[in-house]
All heavy atoms as TSV, in Angstrom:
chain	resi	resn	atom	element	x	y	z
A	1	MET	N	N	38.526	4.471	-19.337
A	1	MET	CA	C	37.473	3.767	-18.630
A	1	MET	C	C	36.135	4.428	-18.958
A	1	MET	O	O	36.016	5.644	-18.976
A	1	MET	CB	C	37.743	3.807	-17.128
A	1	MET	CG	C	36.811	3.012	-16.317
A	1	MET	SD	S	37.433	2.898	-14.643
A	1	MET	CE	C	35.960	2.487	-13.811
A	2	TYR	N	N	35.121	3.613	-19.166
A	2	TYR	CA	C	33.805	4.113	-19.557
A	2	TYR	C	C	33.096	4.740	-18.367
A	2	TYR	O	O	33.083	4.198	-17.268
A	2	TYR	CB	C	32.954	2.959	-20.109
A	2	TYR	CG	C	31.526	3.362	-20.367
A	2	TYR	CD1	C	31.193	4.124	-21.479
A	2	TYR	CD2	C	30.514	3.005	-19.492
A	2	TYR	CE1	C	29.883	4.497	-21.713
A	2	TYR	CE2	C	29.204	3.380	-19.709
A	2	TYR	CZ	C	28.895	4.125	-20.827
A	2	TYR	OH	O	27.607	4.506	-21.050
A	3	LYS	N	N	32.483	5.890	-18.608
A	3	LYS	CA	C	31.632	6.548	-17.617
A	3	LYS	C	C	30.313	6.872	-18.303
A	3	LYS	O	O	30.298	7.467	-19.372
A	3	LYS	CB	C	32.269	7.838	-17.105
A	3	LYS	CG	C	33.466	7.613	-16.234
A	3	LYS	CD	C	33.959	8.918	-15.664
A	3	LYS	CE	C	35.201	8.691	-14.830
A	3	LYS	NZ	N	35.705	9.950	-14.279
A	4	SER	N	N	29.242	6.482	-17.672
A	4	SER	CA	C	27.931	6.719	-18.256
A	4	SER	C	C	27.619	8.218	-18.235
A	4	SER	O	O	28.247	9.001	-17.530
A	4	SER	CB	C	26.849	5.946	-17.511
A	4	SER	OG	O	26.695	6.479	-16.220
A	5	GLU	N	N	26.617	8.572	-18.989
A	5	GLU	CA	C	26.220	9.968	-19.075
A	5	GLU	C	C	25.745	10.498	-17.724
A	5	GLU	O	O	26.066	11.618	-17.334
A	5	GLU	CB	C	25.108	10.109	-20.121
A	5	GLU	CG	C	24.717	11.528	-20.411
A	5	GLU	CD	C	23.683	11.618	-21.514
A	5	GLU	OE1	O	23.590	10.704	-22.335
A	5	GLU	OE2	O	22.966	12.633	-21.538
A	6	ILE	N	N	25.018	9.685	-16.992
A	6	ILE	CA	C	24.524	10.129	-15.693
A	6	ILE	C	C	25.662	10.290	-14.694
A	6	ILE	O	O	25.662	11.209	-13.878
A	6	ILE	CB	C	23.420	9.179	-15.153
A	6	ILE	CG1	C	22.745	9.752	-13.918
A	6	ILE	CG2	C	23.990	7.828	-14.819
A	6	ILE	CD1	C	21.906	10.950	-14.160
A	7	THR	N	N	26.676	9.406	-14.765
A	7	THR	CA	C	27.836	9.531	-13.878
A	7	THR	C	C	28.580	10.827	-14.163
A	7	THR	O	O	28.956	11.555	-13.231
A	7	THR	CB	C	28.780	8.334	-14.051
A	7	THR	OG1	O	28.053	7.137	-13.766
A	7	THR	CG2	C	29.985	8.435	-13.126
A	8	ARG	N	N	28.785	11.123	-15.429
A	8	ARG	CA	C	29.463	12.386	-15.790
A	8	ARG	C	C	28.643	13.583	-15.346
A	8	ARG	O	O	29.174	14.564	-14.837
A	8	ARG	CB	C	29.717	12.432	-17.290
A	8	ARG	CG	C	30.825	11.475	-17.730
A	8	ARG	CD	C	31.076	11.609	-19.181
A	8	ARG	NE	N	29.850	11.108	-19.831
A	8	ARG	CZ	C	29.717	10.851	-21.107
A	8	ARG	NH1	N	30.705	11.066	-21.917
A	8	ARG	NH2	N	28.605	10.392	-21.594
A	9	PHE	N	N	27.316	13.496	-15.496
A	9	PHE	CA	C	26.446	14.585	-15.074
A	9	PHE	C	C	26.560	14.828	-13.571
A	9	PHE	O	O	26.688	15.961	-13.118
A	9	PHE	CB	C	24.993	14.284	-15.454
A	9	PHE	CG	C	24.004	15.216	-14.831
A	9	PHE	CD1	C	23.861	16.512	-15.316
A	9	PHE	CD2	C	23.240	14.818	-13.750
A	9	PHE	CE1	C	22.950	17.387	-14.725
A	9	PHE	CE2	C	22.330	15.674	-13.161
A	9	PHE	CZ	C	22.191	16.971	-13.652
A	10	LEU	N	N	26.510	13.746	-12.791
A	10	LEU	CA	C	26.590	13.893	-11.338
A	10	LEU	C	C	27.944	14.431	-10.896
A	10	LEU	O	O	28.022	15.265	-9.984
A	10	LEU	CB	C	26.290	12.561	-10.655
A	10	LEU	CG	C	24.846	12.088	-10.760
A	10	LEU	CD1	C	24.707	10.681	-10.207
A	10	LEU	CD2	C	23.907	13.041	-10.053
A	11	GLN	N	N	29.014	13.973	-11.517
A	11	GLN	CA	C	30.341	14.481	-11.177
A	11	GLN	C	C	30.447	15.972	-11.495
A	11	GLN	O	O	30.977	16.751	-10.703
A	11	GLN	CB	C	31.418	13.700	-11.921
A	11	GLN	CG	C	31.621	12.310	-11.393
A	11	GLN	CD	C	32.608	11.510	-12.222
A	11	GLN	OE1	O	32.933	11.866	-13.355
A	11	GLN	NE2	N	33.069	10.392	-11.651
A	12	GLN	N	N	29.932	16.372	-12.641
A	12	GLN	CA	C	29.970	17.785	-13.026
A	12	GLN	C	C	29.104	18.616	-12.080
A	12	GLN	O	O	29.501	19.696	-11.655
A	12	GLN	CB	C	29.473	17.948	-14.465
A	12	GLN	CG	C	29.481	19.378	-14.948
A	12	GLN	CD	C	28.920	19.495	-16.354
A	12	GLN	OE1	O	28.561	18.499	-16.985
A	12	GLN	NE2	N	28.826	20.715	-16.849
A	13	LEU	N	N	27.939	18.100	-11.717
A	13	LEU	CA	C	27.048	18.809	-10.804
A	13	LEU	C	C	27.713	19.023	-9.450
A	13	LEU	O	O	27.645	20.111	-8.872
A	13	LEU	CB	C	25.742	18.026	-10.631
A	13	LEU	CG	C	24.681	18.650	-9.744
A	13	LEU	CD1	C	24.130	19.920	-10.397
A	13	LEU	CD2	C	23.564	17.662	-9.478
A	14	LYS	N	N	28.384	17.994	-8.929
A	14	LYS	CA	C	29.054	18.111	-7.638
A	14	LYS	C	C	30.243	19.064	-7.698
A	14	LYS	O	O	30.564	19.718	-6.710
A	14	LYS	CB	C	29.498	16.741	-7.142
A	14	LYS	CG	C	28.335	15.892	-6.671
A	14	LYS	CD	C	28.791	14.553	-6.153
A	14	LYS	CE	C	27.624	13.721	-5.683
A	14	LYS	NZ	N	28.044	12.443	-5.116
A	15	GLN	N	N	30.890	19.153	-8.845
A	15	GLN	CA	C	31.989	20.115	-8.997
A	15	GLN	C	C	31.468	21.544	-9.042
A	15	GLN	O	O	32.051	22.446	-8.449
A	15	GLN	CB	C	32.788	19.824	-10.266
A	15	GLN	CG	C	33.687	18.614	-10.152
A	15	GLN	CD	C	34.413	18.327	-11.456
A	15	GLN	OE1	O	34.119	18.938	-12.496
A	15	GLN	NE2	N	35.333	17.381	-11.417
A	16	GLU	N	N	30.351	21.739	-9.727
A	16	GLU	CA	C	29.785	23.081	-9.860
A	16	GLU	C	C	29.101	23.545	-8.569
A	16	GLU	O	O	29.080	24.738	-8.281
A	16	GLU	CB	C	28.779	23.117	-11.008
A	16	GLU	CG	C	29.409	22.937	-12.369
A	16	GLU	CD	C	28.380	22.820	-13.470
A	16	GLU	OE1	O	27.158	22.876	-13.176
A	16	GLU	OE2	O	28.787	22.655	-14.635
A	17	ARG	N	N	28.525	22.606	-7.843
A	17	ARG	CA	C	27.786	22.942	-6.620
A	17	ARG	C	C	28.271	22.062	-5.463
A	17	ARG	O	O	27.623	21.083	-5.094
A	17	ARG	CB	C	26.290	22.737	-6.838
A	17	ARG	CG	C	25.757	23.589	-7.962
A	17	ARG	CD	C	24.315	23.300	-8.203
A	17	ARG	NE	N	23.866	24.036	-9.367
A	17	ARG	CZ	C	22.677	23.898	-9.886
A	17	ARG	NH1	N	21.815	23.074	-9.364
A	17	ARG	NH2	N	22.324	24.606	-10.942
A	18	PRO	N	N	29.383	22.407	-4.851
A	18	PRO	CA	C	29.946	21.557	-3.802
A	18	PRO	C	C	29.098	21.500	-2.526
A	18	PRO	O	O	29.312	20.630	-1.693
A	18	PRO	CB	C	31.313	22.171	-3.525
A	18	PRO	CG	C	31.239	23.551	-4.052
A	18	PRO	CD	C	30.216	23.554	-5.143
A	19	HIS	N	N	28.141	22.402	-2.371
A	19	HIS	CA	C	27.305	22.397	-1.177
A	19	HIS	C	C	26.230	21.306	-1.203
A	19	HIS	O	O	25.587	21.042	-0.186
A	19	HIS	CB	C	26.638	23.763	-1.003
A	19	HIS	CG	C	25.672	24.097	-2.104
A	19	HIS	ND1	N	26.100	24.582	-3.329
A	19	HIS	CD2	C	24.333	23.981	-2.178
A	19	HIS	CE1	C	25.037	24.758	-4.103
A	19	HIS	NE2	N	23.953	24.407	-3.421
A	20	ILE	N	N	26.030	20.650	-2.324
A	20	ILE	CA	C	24.986	19.633	-2.442
A	20	ILE	C	C	25.295	18.411	-1.572
A	20	ILE	O	O	24.426	17.915	-0.857
A	20	ILE	CB	C	24.795	19.202	-3.916
A	20	ILE	CG1	C	24.122	20.326	-4.687
A	20	ILE	CG2	C	23.978	17.925	-4.020
A	20	ILE	CD1	C	23.933	20.026	-6.148
A	21	GLU	N	N	26.515	17.929	-1.625
A	21	GLU	CA	C	26.845	16.695	-0.915
A	21	GLU	C	C	26.719	16.828	0.608
A	21	GLU	O	O	26.140	15.944	1.250
A	21	GLU	CB	C	28.237	16.207	-1.292
A	21	GLU	CG	C	28.476	14.782	-0.889
A	21	GLU	CD	C	29.679	14.175	-1.569
A	21	GLU	OE1	O	30.216	14.768	-2.521
A	21	GLU	OE2	O	30.081	13.097	-1.127
A	22	PRO	N	N	27.205	17.899	1.233
A	22	PRO	CA	C	26.967	18.021	2.680
A	22	PRO	C	C	25.469	18.086	3.028
A	22	PRO	O	O	25.050	17.545	4.047
A	22	PRO	CB	C	27.671	19.321	3.056
A	22	PRO	CG	C	28.701	19.522	2.006
A	22	PRO	CD	C	28.116	18.937	0.764
A	23	GLY	N	N	24.684	18.715	2.170
A	23	GLY	CA	C	23.243	18.750	2.394
A	23	GLY	C	C	22.623	17.361	2.322
A	23	GLY	O	O	21.715	17.031	3.090
A	24	GLN	N	N	23.110	16.541	1.397
A	24	GLN	CA	C	22.625	15.164	1.295
A	24	GLN	C	C	22.966	14.382	2.559
A	24	GLN	O	O	22.150	13.622	3.072
A	24	GLN	CB	C	23.251	14.460	0.092
A	24	GLN	CG	C	22.719	14.926	-1.238
A	24	GLN	CD	C	23.444	14.259	-2.397
A	24	GLN	OE1	O	24.636	13.993	-2.329
A	24	GLN	NE2	N	22.709	13.994	-3.462
A	25	ARG	N	N	24.167	14.583	3.060
A	25	ARG	CA	C	24.594	13.876	4.276
A	25	ARG	C	C	23.755	14.308	5.478
A	25	ARG	O	O	23.384	13.483	6.314
A	25	ARG	CB	C	26.071	14.111	4.541
A	25	ARG	CG	C	26.966	13.454	3.523
A	25	ARG	CD	C	28.436	13.657	3.856
A	25	ARG	NE	N	29.287	13.297	2.760
A	25	ARG	CZ	C	29.696	12.054	2.484
A	25	ARG	NH1	N	29.290	11.073	3.255
A	25	ARG	NH2	N	30.476	11.816	1.462
A	26	GLU	N	N	23.446	15.587	5.568
A	26	GLU	CA	C	22.601	16.074	6.667
A	26	GLU	C	C	21.199	15.469	6.584
A	26	GLU	O	O	20.620	15.073	7.591
A	26	GLU	CB	C	22.510	17.596	6.643
A	26	GLU	CG	C	23.780	18.299	7.046
A	26	GLU	CD	C	23.699	19.805	6.884
A	26	GLU	OE1	O	22.564	20.331	6.811
A	26	GLU	OE2	O	24.750	20.444	6.826
A	27	GLY	N	N	20.647	15.405	5.387
A	27	GLY	CA	C	19.325	14.824	5.200
A	27	GLY	C	C	19.305	13.345	5.554
A	27	GLY	O	O	18.364	12.860	6.176
A	28	ARG	N	N	20.348	12.650	5.170
A	28	ARG	CA	C	20.433	11.230	5.515
A	28	ARG	C	C	20.532	11.059	7.024
A	28	ARG	O	O	19.908	10.172	7.600
A	28	ARG	CB	C	21.636	10.593	4.847
A	28	ARG	CG	C	21.807	9.154	5.252
A	28	ARG	CD	C	23.026	8.514	4.697
A	28	ARG	NE	N	23.213	7.232	5.354
A	28	ARG	CZ	C	23.954	6.276	4.883
A	28	ARG	NH1	N	24.592	6.442	3.748
A	28	ARG	NH2	N	24.079	5.148	5.541
A	29	ALA	N	N	21.299	11.902	7.685
A	29	ALA	CA	C	21.451	11.794	9.136
A	29	ALA	C	C	20.120	12.027	9.842
A	29	ALA	O	O	19.848	11.416	10.871
A	29	ALA	CB	C	22.500	12.784	9.623
A	30	LEU	N	N	19.284	12.898	9.295
A	30	LEU	CA	C	17.978	13.153	9.911
A	30	LEU	C	C	17.084	11.921	9.891
A	30	LEU	O	O	16.371	11.638	10.850
A	30	LEU	CB	C	17.256	14.280	9.173
A	30	LEU	CG	C	17.726	15.692	9.443
A	30	LEU	CD1	C	17.005	16.666	8.512
A	30	LEU	CD2	C	17.474	16.060	10.882
A	31	LEU	N	N	17.112	11.187	8.787
A	31	LEU	CA	C	16.161	10.098	8.617
A	31	LEU	C	C	16.717	8.716	8.921
A	31	LEU	O	O	15.982	7.840	9.354
A	31	LEU	CB	C	15.627	10.108	7.185
A	31	LEU	CG	C	14.866	11.361	6.782
A	31	LEU	CD1	C	14.506	11.309	5.311
A	31	LEU	CD2	C	13.623	11.515	7.621
A	32	TRP	N	N	18.002	8.493	8.684
A	32	TRP	CA	C	18.514	7.130	8.723
A	32	TRP	C	C	19.581	6.874	9.777
A	32	TRP	O	O	19.613	5.802	10.363
A	32	TRP	CB	C	19.070	6.747	7.356
A	32	TRP	CG	C	18.020	6.788	6.310
A	32	TRP	CD1	C	17.848	7.749	5.372
A	32	TRP	CD2	C	16.964	5.853	6.100
A	32	TRP	NE1	N	16.757	7.477	4.590
A	32	TRP	CE2	C	16.199	6.300	5.023
A	32	TRP	CE3	C	16.607	4.670	6.725
A	32	TRP	CZ2	C	15.100	5.609	4.559
A	32	TRP	CZ3	C	15.502	3.986	6.256
A	32	TRP	CH2	C	14.763	4.457	5.180
A	33	ASP	N	N	20.500	7.781	9.961
A	33	ASP	CA	C	21.637	7.541	10.847
A	33	ASP	C	C	21.275	7.895	12.278
A	33	ASP	O	O	21.624	8.943	12.793
A	33	ASP	CB	C	22.849	8.359	10.388
A	33	ASP	CG	C	23.338	7.926	9.026
A	33	ASP	OD1	O	23.051	6.792	8.636
A	33	ASP	OD2	O	24.020	8.722	8.365
A	34	ARG	N	N	20.570	6.982	12.920
A	34	ARG	CA	C	20.146	7.195	14.305
A	34	ARG	C	C	20.641	6.048	15.167
A	34	ARG	O	O	20.707	4.902	14.707
A	34	ARG	CB	C	18.627	7.269	14.396
A	34	ARG	CG	C	18.065	8.466	13.695
A	34	ARG	CD	C	16.577	8.467	13.791
A	34	ARG	NE	N	16.074	9.679	13.160
A	34	ARG	CZ	C	15.113	10.394	13.646
A	34	ARG	NH1	N	14.528	10.043	14.756
A	34	ARG	NH2	N	14.708	11.476	13.017
A	35	PRO	N	N	20.949	6.336	16.414
A	35	PRO	CA	C	21.353	5.242	17.294
A	35	PRO	C	C	20.178	4.291	17.531
A	35	PRO	O	O	19.030	4.718	17.627
A	35	PRO	CB	C	21.768	5.944	18.587
A	35	PRO	CG	C	21.131	7.281	18.532
A	35	PRO	CD	C	20.969	7.632	17.088
A	36	GLN	N	N	20.482	3.004	17.621
A	36	GLN	CA	C	19.448	1.995	17.789
A	36	GLN	C	C	19.403	1.521	19.239
A	36	GLN	O	O	20.431	1.259	19.851
A	36	GLN	CB	C	19.722	0.804	16.875
A	36	GLN	CG	C	19.770	1.177	15.407
A	36	GLN	CD	C	18.449	1.690	14.901
A	36	GLN	OE1	O	17.418	1.082	15.138
A	36	GLN	NE2	N	18.468	2.787	14.198
A	37	ASP	N	N	18.209	1.403	19.780
A	37	ASP	CA	C	18.010	0.885	21.121
A	37	ASP	C	C	17.556	-0.572	20.985
A	37	ASP	O	O	16.436	-0.852	20.532
A	37	ASP	CB	C	16.961	1.711	21.861
A	37	ASP	CG	C	16.740	1.248	23.288
A	37	ASP	OD1	O	17.567	0.471	23.795
A	37	ASP	OD2	O	15.733	1.669	23.886
A	38	LEU	N	N	18.415	-1.507	21.360
A	38	LEU	CA	C	18.125	-2.919	21.149
A	38	LEU	C	C	16.944	-3.408	21.977
A	38	LEU	O	O	16.172	-4.260	21.522
A	38	LEU	CB	C	19.371	-3.742	21.458
A	38	LEU	CG	C	20.570	-3.472	20.542
A	38	LEU	CD1	C	21.760	-4.323	20.964
A	38	LEU	CD2	C	20.221	-3.733	19.094
A	39	ASP	N	N	16.768	-2.879	23.179
A	39	ASP	CA	C	15.630	-3.298	24.001
A	39	ASP	C	C	14.305	-2.882	23.370
A	39	ASP	O	O	13.348	-3.653	23.339
A	39	ASP	CB	C	15.734	-2.708	25.411
A	39	ASP	CG	C	16.892	-3.300	26.200
A	39	ASP	OD1	O	17.245	-4.471	25.926
A	39	ASP	OD2	O	17.429	-2.600	27.072
A	40	THR	N	N	14.244	-1.670	22.869
A	40	THR	CA	C	13.025	-1.191	22.216
A	40	THR	C	C	12.737	-2.010	20.965
A	40	THR	O	O	11.588	-2.392	20.715
A	40	THR	CB	C	13.159	0.296	21.851
A	40	THR	OG1	O	13.444	1.029	23.031
A	40	THR	CG2	C	11.899	0.822	21.204
A	41	MET	N	N	13.760	-2.302	20.184
A	41	MET	CA	C	13.566	-3.103	18.977
A	41	MET	C	C	13.050	-4.498	19.329
A	41	MET	O	O	12.166	-5.031	18.652
A	41	MET	CB	C	14.879	-3.201	18.197
A	41	MET	CG	C	15.284	-1.897	17.529
A	41	MET	SD	S	16.923	-1.939	16.784
A	41	MET	CE	C	16.806	-3.294	15.674
A	42	LYS	N	N	13.578	-5.091	20.397
A	42	LYS	CA	C	13.131	-6.419	20.812
A	42	LYS	C	C	11.673	-6.394	21.248
A	42	LYS	O	O	10.882	-7.261	20.867
A	42	LYS	CB	C	14.010	-6.926	21.950
A	42	LYS	CG	C	13.666	-8.310	22.408
A	42	LYS	CD	C	14.575	-8.759	23.537
A	42	LYS	CE	C	14.139	-10.128	24.044
A	42	LYS	NZ	N	14.887	-10.540	25.213
A	43	ARG	N	N	11.290	-5.372	22.031
A	43	ARG	CA	C	9.890	-5.258	22.469
A	43	ARG	C	C	8.950	-5.087	21.294
A	43	ARG	O	O	7.875	-5.681	21.243
A	43	ARG	CB	C	9.736	-4.071	23.427
A	43	ARG	CG	C	9.949	-4.451	24.870
A	43	ARG	CD	C	9.574	-3.329	25.807
A	43	ARG	NE	N	10.577	-2.266	25.714
A	43	ARG	CZ	C	10.309	-0.994	25.484
A	43	ARG	NH1	N	9.088	-0.575	25.354
A	43	ARG	NH2	N	11.283	-0.108	25.397
A	44	GLN	N	N	9.342	-4.260	20.321
A	44	GLN	CA	C	8.494	-4.049	19.153
A	44	GLN	C	C	8.340	-5.337	18.353
A	44	GLN	O	O	7.254	-5.659	17.877
A	44	GLN	CB	C	9.074	-2.950	18.276
A	44	GLN	CG	C	8.950	-1.577	18.875
A	44	GLN	CD	C	9.658	-0.523	18.059
A	44	GLN	OE1	O	10.485	-0.817	17.196
A	44	GLN	NE2	N	9.356	0.735	18.341
A	45	ARG	N	N	9.422	-6.075	18.190
A	45	ARG	CA	C	9.373	-7.320	17.440
A	45	ARG	C	C	8.472	-8.342	18.135
A	45	ARG	O	O	7.696	-9.047	17.495
A	45	ARG	CB	C	10.788	-7.872	17.287
A	45	ARG	CG	C	10.933	-8.898	16.210
A	45	ARG	CD	C	12.372	-9.367	15.993
A	45	ARG	NE	N	13.367	-8.317	16.074
A	45	ARG	CZ	C	14.322	-8.241	17.025
A	45	ARG	NH1	N	14.405	-9.157	17.952
A	45	ARG	NH2	N	15.193	-7.257	17.028
A	46	GLU	N	N	8.571	-8.416	19.454
A	46	GLU	CA	C	7.776	-9.384	20.202
A	46	GLU	C	C	6.298	-9.007	20.278
A	46	GLU	O	O	5.442	-9.868	20.452
A	46	GLU	CB	C	8.340	-9.534	21.613
A	46	GLU	CG	C	9.684	-10.219	21.651
A	46	GLU	CD	C	10.317	-10.196	23.021
A	46	GLU	OE1	O	9.822	-9.473	23.914
A	46	GLU	OE2	O	11.323	-10.907	23.210
A	47	SER	N	N	5.971	-7.728	20.155
A	47	SER	CA	C	4.580	-7.304	20.309
A	47	SER	C	C	3.809	-7.277	18.991
A	47	SER	O	O	2.635	-6.913	18.977
A	47	SER	CB	C	4.528	-5.915	20.956
A	47	SER	OG	O	5.085	-4.946	20.089
A	48	ARG	N	N	4.421	-7.687	17.923
A	48	ARG	CA	C	3.710	-7.718	16.643
A	48	ARG	C	C	2.626	-8.777	16.648
A	48	ARG	O	O	2.799	-9.868	17.169
A	48	ARG	CB	C	4.678	-8.014	15.500
A	48	ARG	CG	C	5.560	-6.869	15.157
A	48	ARG	CD	C	6.359	-7.153	13.911
A	48	ARG	NE	N	7.256	-6.044	13.638
A	48	ARG	CZ	C	8.492	-6.174	13.231
A	48	ARG	NH1	N	8.993	-7.361	13.001
A	48	ARG	NH2	N	9.233	-5.110	13.018
A	49	VAL	N	N	1.499	-8.439	16.020
A	49	VAL	CA	C	0.395	-9.380	15.877
A	49	VAL	C	C	0.492	-9.970	14.481
A	49	VAL	O	O	0.546	-9.234	13.494
A	49	VAL	CB	C	-0.965	-8.663	16.066
A	49	VAL	CG1	C	-2.115	-9.614	15.821
A	49	VAL	CG2	C	-1.034	-8.025	17.424
A	50	PRO	N	N	0.519	-11.298	14.369
A	50	PRO	CA	C	0.646	-11.897	13.040
A	50	PRO	C	C	-0.583	-11.619	12.182
A	50	PRO	O	O	-1.712	-11.647	12.668
A	50	PRO	CB	C	0.806	-13.386	13.324
A	50	PRO	CG	C	0.321	-13.577	14.701
A	50	PRO	CD	C	0.455	-12.275	15.420
A	51	ARG	N	N	-0.332	-11.335	10.924
A	51	ARG	CA	C	-1.434	-11.099	9.983
A	51	ARG	C	C	-1.964	-12.415	9.469
A	51	ARG	O	O	-1.238	-13.394	9.366
A	51	ARG	CB	C	-0.938	-10.278	8.791
A	51	ARG	CG	C	-0.594	-8.855	9.155
A	51	ARG	CD	C	-0.182	-8.080	7.957
A	51	ARG	NE	N	-1.292	-7.996	7.011
A	51	ARG	CZ	C	-1.210	-7.404	5.840
A	51	ARG	NH1	N	-0.101	-6.850	5.461
A	51	ARG	NH2	N	-2.240	-7.365	5.039
A	52	SER	N	N	-3.236	-12.399	9.110
A	52	SER	CA	C	-3.801	-13.605	8.507
A	52	SER	C	C	-3.288	-13.718	7.080
A	52	SER	O	O	-2.877	-12.734	6.464
A	52	SER	CB	C	-5.328	-13.554	8.529
A	52	SER	OG	O	-5.792	-12.507	7.712
A	53	SER	N	N	-3.329	-14.918	6.565
A	53	SER	CA	C	-2.789	-15.131	5.226
A	53	SER	C	C	-3.662	-14.487	4.149
A	53	SER	O	O	-3.177	-14.160	3.080
A	53	SER	CB	C	-2.619	-16.614	4.957
A	53	SER	OG	O	-3.877	-17.249	5.093
A	54	TYR	N	N	-4.937	-14.325	4.444
A	54	TYR	CA	C	-5.833	-13.701	3.480
A	54	TYR	C	C	-6.589	-12.596	4.206
A	54	TYR	O	O	-7.506	-12.868	4.972
A	54	TYR	CB	C	-6.799	-14.739	2.884
A	54	TYR	CG	C	-7.501	-14.241	1.649
A	54	TYR	CD1	C	-6.806	-14.037	0.466
A	54	TYR	CD2	C	-8.853	-13.963	1.674
A	54	TYR	CE1	C	-7.441	-13.572	-0.657
A	54	TYR	CE2	C	-9.502	-13.506	0.550
A	54	TYR	CZ	C	-8.788	-13.313	-0.620
A	54	TYR	OH	O	-9.411	-12.843	-1.737
A	55	VAL	N	N	-6.215	-11.358	3.973
A	55	VAL	CA	C	-6.707	-10.246	4.776
A	55	VAL	C	C	-8.163	-9.896	4.530
A	55	VAL	O	O	-8.768	-9.184	5.320
A	55	VAL	CB	C	-5.841	-8.984	4.565
A	55	VAL	CG1	C	-4.435	-9.235	5.054
A	55	VAL	CG2	C	-5.844	-8.552	3.112
A	56	TYR	N	N	-8.774	-10.394	3.451
A	56	TYR	CA	C	-10.153	-10.035	3.146
A	56	TYR	C	C	-11.159	-10.816	3.980
A	56	TYR	O	O	-12.322	-10.468	4.063
A	56	TYR	CB	C	-10.434	-10.214	1.659
A	56	TYR	CG	C	-9.583	-9.297	0.822
A	56	TYR	CD1	C	-8.525	-9.787	0.084
A	56	TYR	CD2	C	-9.819	-7.926	0.812
A	56	TYR	CE1	C	-7.726	-8.949	-0.663
A	56	TYR	CE2	C	-9.023	-7.078	0.078
A	56	TYR	CZ	C	-7.974	-7.591	-0.672
A	56	TYR	OH	O	-7.192	-6.753	-1.392
A	57	TYR	N	N	-10.726	-11.926	4.582
A	57	TYR	CA	C	-11.574	-12.705	5.468
A	57	TYR	C	C	-10.885	-12.835	6.820
A	57	TYR	O	O	-10.247	-13.845	7.107
A	57	TYR	CB	C	-11.838	-14.099	4.882
A	57	TYR	CG	C	-12.598	-14.055	3.577
A	57	TYR	CD1	C	-11.972	-14.373	2.391
A	57	TYR	CD2	C	-13.944	-13.683	3.548
A	57	TYR	CE1	C	-12.669	-14.331	1.187
A	57	TYR	CE2	C	-14.630	-13.627	2.362
A	57	TYR	CZ	C	-13.986	-13.967	1.181
A	57	TYR	OH	O	-14.668	-13.921	0.009
A	58	PRO	N	N	-11.054	-11.831	7.661
A	58	PRO	CA	C	-10.356	-11.895	8.958
A	58	PRO	C	C	-10.942	-12.996	9.845
A	58	PRO	O	O	-12.104	-13.374	9.711
A	58	PRO	CB	C	-10.608	-10.517	9.565
A	58	PRO	CG	C	-11.821	-10.009	8.868
A	58	PRO	CD	C	-11.826	-10.625	7.496
A	59	LYS	N	N	-10.100	-13.479	10.742
A	59	LYS	CA	C	-10.556	-14.512	11.671
A	59	LYS	C	C	-11.540	-13.918	12.660
A	59	LYS	O	O	-11.444	-12.760	13.031
A	59	LYS	CB	C	-9.370	-15.091	12.419
A	59	LYS	CG	C	-8.451	-15.906	11.560
A	59	LYS	CD	C	-7.339	-16.470	12.407
A	59	LYS	CE	C	-6.400	-17.291	11.559
A	59	LYS	NZ	N	-5.307	-17.845	12.351
A	60	ASP	N	N	-12.457	-14.726	13.092
A	60	ASP	CA	C	-13.414	-14.292	14.103
A	60	ASP	C	C	-12.821	-14.600	15.459
A	60	ASP	O	O	-12.652	-15.757	15.842
A	60	ASP	CB	C	-14.736	-15.036	13.910
A	60	ASP	CG	C	-15.802	-14.515	14.847
A	60	ASP	OD1	O	-15.649	-13.394	15.360
A	60	ASP	OD2	O	-16.788	-15.236	15.065
A	61	TYR	N	N	-12.460	-13.561	16.212
A	61	TYR	CA	C	-11.800	-13.736	17.505
A	61	TYR	C	C	-12.785	-13.795	18.668
A	61	TYR	O	O	-12.394	-13.716	19.797
A	61	TYR	CB	C	-10.801	-12.598	17.739
A	61	TYR	CG	C	-9.618	-12.679	16.809
A	61	TYR	CD1	C	-9.458	-11.795	15.765
A	61	TYR	CD2	C	-8.645	-13.644	17.009
A	61	TYR	CE1	C	-8.381	-11.861	14.912
A	61	TYR	CE2	C	-7.554	-13.731	16.170
A	61	TYR	CZ	C	-7.429	-12.841	15.129
A	61	TYR	OH	O	-6.350	-12.927	14.302
A	62	THR	N	N	-14.060	-13.948	18.399
A	62	THR	CA	C	-15.044	-13.984	19.498
A	62	THR	C	C	-15.282	-15.371	19.989
A	62	THR	O	O	-14.895	-16.347	19.503
A	62	THR	CB	C	-16.381	-13.377	19.049
A	62	THR	OG1	O	-16.874	-14.096	17.934
A	62	THR	CG2	C	-16.203	-11.923	18.740
C-alpha cells in the first residue's frame, strides 16, 4: 500500500518521540474540547447585529 513521504515522516516522528501526541491532545483540549452551554449560544446568536451588504457605506441610523 502506498504511503506518502509526509505520512512516513509523521509515523517515524511519532515512533521516535512518543510524547508529541499526548501534548497535541492537551493543546487541543485547551482550545477546542470544551463543554457547550446551549443557552449562552442561543443568546449570542440572537444578539448579533446584521452587517450591511456593503461595509464602506454604512447605513445612517439617525
